C-alpha positions in Angstrom: -6.1 36.2 -20.7 -6.0 33.8 -17.8 -7.9 31.1 -19.6 -5.1 30.9 -22.2 -2.7 29.8 -19.5 -5.0 26.9 -18.5 -5.5 26.1 -22.2 -1.8 25.9 -22.7 -1.4 23.6 -19.7 -4.2 21.4 -21.0 -2.8 21.2 -24.6 0.7 20.5 -23.4 -0.5 17.7 -21.1 -2.6 16.2 -24.0 0.4 16.3 -26.2 2.5 14.7 -23.5 -0.1 11.9 -23.1 -0.2 11.3 -26.9 3.6 11.0 -27.0 4.3 9.0 -23.9 1.5 6.4 -24.1 2.8 4.7 -27.3 6.4 5.0 -26.0 5.3 3.2 -22.8 3.6 0.5 -24.8 6.8 -0.1 -26.8 8.8 -0.2 -23.6 6.4 -2.8 -22.1 6.7 -5.0 -25.1 10.5 -4.7 -25.1 10.8 -5.7 -21.4 7.9 -8.1 -21.6 5.7 -6.3 -19.0 2.6 -7.9 -20.5 -0.7 -9.4 -19.4 -0.8 -12.8 -21.0 -4.0 -14.6 -22.0 -5.3 -17.2 -19.7 -8.4 -19.3 -19.1 -10.3 -16.5 -17.3 -9.2 -13.7 -19.7 -10.9 -12.6 -22.9 -7.8 -11.4 -24.8 -6.2 -13.6 -27.4 -2.8 -12.0 -27.4 -0.6 -10.4 -24.7 -1.5 -6.8 -23.7 1.1 -4.3 -22.6 0.7 -3.0 -19.0 2.7 0.2 -19.0 0.3 2.4 -21.0 -1.1 4.0 -17.8 2.4 5.4 -17.1 2.0 7.9 -20.0 -1.3 9.0 -18.6 0.0 9.3 -15.1 2.8 11.6 -16.2 0.3 13.7 -18.1 -1.9 14.0 -15.0 1.1 14.8 -12.8 2.2 17.6 -15.1 -1.4 19.0 -15.5 -2.1 19.1 -11.8 1.4 20.2 -10.8 1.4 23.1 -13.3 -2.1 24.2 -12.5 -1.4 24.2 -8.7 2.0 25.8 -9.2 0.5 28.6 -11.3 -2.4 29.3 -9.1 -0.4 29.4 -5.8 2.1 31.9 -7.3 -0.6 34.3 -8.6 -2.8 34.8 -5.6 -5.1 37.8 -5.7 -5.1 38.2 -9.5 -8.2 37.9 -11.6 -9.4 34.4 -12.4 -7.3 32.8 -9.7 -9.0 31.6 -6.6 -7.6 32.5 -3.2 -7.3 30.2 -0.3 -9.7 30.8 2.6 -6.9 31.7 5.0 -6.1 34.9 3.0 -9.6 36.2 2.6 -10.7 39.2 4.8 
């Protein structure tokens, strides 16, 4: 039962990443937030720099949800307790 909660959090964060990363790429192209080719760079065309923003939002959601869920359900099966509340 408890593993389904974490599976839901994982799947939703994966979906969030798959949706937000291309959106961030389009936003970077629109506002010209690009890494342009130069003499010391290997790429031949400009590369968008905001793709990591989609992944950052996914990680924020994943860790926030996991932490929020585990701190509100102390003492229940499958949820670890902090060392200050152990006997």
